C-alpha positions as CSV (number, residue, x, y, z in Angstrom):
1,X,-13.9,-34.8,-23.6
2,X,-12.2,-32.6,-22.0
3,X,-8.3,-32.6,-21.8
4,X,-5.8,-31.0,-19.7
5,X,-1.4,-30.5,-19.6
6,X,-1.3,-32.4,-16.6
7,X,1.0,-31.0,-13.8
8,X,2.2,-34.6,-12.8
9,X,2.6,-36.1,-16.2
10,X,3.7,-33.2,-18.2
11,X,1.2,-34.1,-21.0
12,X,-2.2,-33.7,-22.4
13,X,-4.1,-36.0,-21.3
14,X,-8.4,-36.3,-20.6
15,X,-9.0,-34.4,-17.5
16,X,-11.2,-34.8,-14.6
17,X,-15.0,-34.8,-15.2
18,X,-16.1,-32.4,-12.3
19,X,-14.2,-30.3,-9.7
20,X,-12.7,-32.3,-6.4
21,X,-13.2,-30.9,-2.9
22,X,-15.9,-28.3,-4.4
23,X,-15.6,-25.3,-2.8
24,X,-12.1,-25.5,-2.2
25,X,-9.5,-23.4,-4.0
26,X,-7.2,-26.4,-4.7
27,X,-9.9,-28.4,-6.0
28,X,-10.4,-26.1,-9.0
29,X,-6.6,-25.7,-9.7
30,X,-6.6,-30.2,-9.0
31,X,-9.3,-29.7,-11.9
32,X,-8.3,-27.2,-14.2
33,X,-4.3,-28.6,-14.4
34,X,-4.4,-32.5,-13.2
35,X,-5.2,-35.6,-15.6
36,X,-7.8,-38.1,-14.6
37,X,-4.7,-40.3,-14.6
38,X,-2.8,-38.3,-12.5
39,X,-5.6,-38.0,-9.7
40,X,-5.9,-41.7,-10.0
41,X,-2.4,-42.2,-9.3
42,X,-3.2,-39.9,-6.5
43,X,-5.6,-41.6,-4.8
44,X,-3.4,-45.2,-5.0
45,X,-0.8,-43.3,-3.0
46,X,-3.6,-41.5,-0.9
47,X,-4.5,-44.7,0.1
48,X,-0.7,-45.6,1.9
49,X,-0.8,-42.0,3.4
50,X,-4.0,-43.1,5.0
51,X,-3.0,-47.1,6.2
52,X,0.4,-45.6,7.0
53,X,-0.6,-43.2,9.2
54,X,-3.7,-44.2,10.7
55,X,-5.8,-40.9,9.5
56,X,-9.2,-40.8,10.7
57,X,-10.5,-38.5,8.3
58,X,-13.5,-37.2,10.4
59,X,-10.9,-34.7,12.2
60,X,-9.6,-31.7,10.7
61,X,-6.1,-32.0,11.3
62,X,-6.0,-35.5,9.3
63,X,-8.0,-33.4,6.4
64,X,-5.7,-31.0,6.5
65,X,-2.5,-32.8,6.5
66,X,-4.0,-34.6,3.7
67,X,-4.5,-31.2,1.9
68,X,-1.2,-30.3,2.0
69,X,0.3,-33.3,1.0
70,X,-2.0,-33.3,-2.4
71,X,-0.4,-29.6,-3.1
72,X,2.9,-30.9,-2.6
73,X,2.3,-34.4,-4.6
74,X,0.6,-32.1,-7.5
75,X,2.2,-28.9,-7.5
76,X,5.1,-28.9,-5.2
77,X,8.4,-30.4,-5.8
78,X,7.2,-33.3,-7.1
79,X,9.7,-35.1,-4.6
80,X,7.1,-36.6,-2.5
81,X,8.3,-39.4,-0.4
82,X,6.7,-42.7,1.0
83,X,5.8,-42.9,4.7
84,X,9.0,-43.3,6.8
85,X,8.2,-46.9,7.5
86,X,6.6,-48.0,4.1
87,X,6.8,-51.6,3.2
88,X,5.8,-52.1,-0.7
89,X,3.8,-54.8,-0.9
90,X,4.9,-58.0,-2.5
91,X,2.6,-59.4,-5.5
């Protein structure tokens, strides 16, 4: 199993099985630097973004927004905030 030093979690963990967003430079960067666990955390955060901002992923604007958020989430300052009106669900 391939491992990577995960930029999000800061430790050596199993990597992704395949490159996300094949053909986009960010996809290869994520493949090389993000663990499966880090990617799973992103997918949960992405669901929040899609729901709170009511993103239509068929539009180039929504796709670009998510790519920017993904870049910040993994390779930015790491200070990604929840959307302004987001309320954590109760269990």
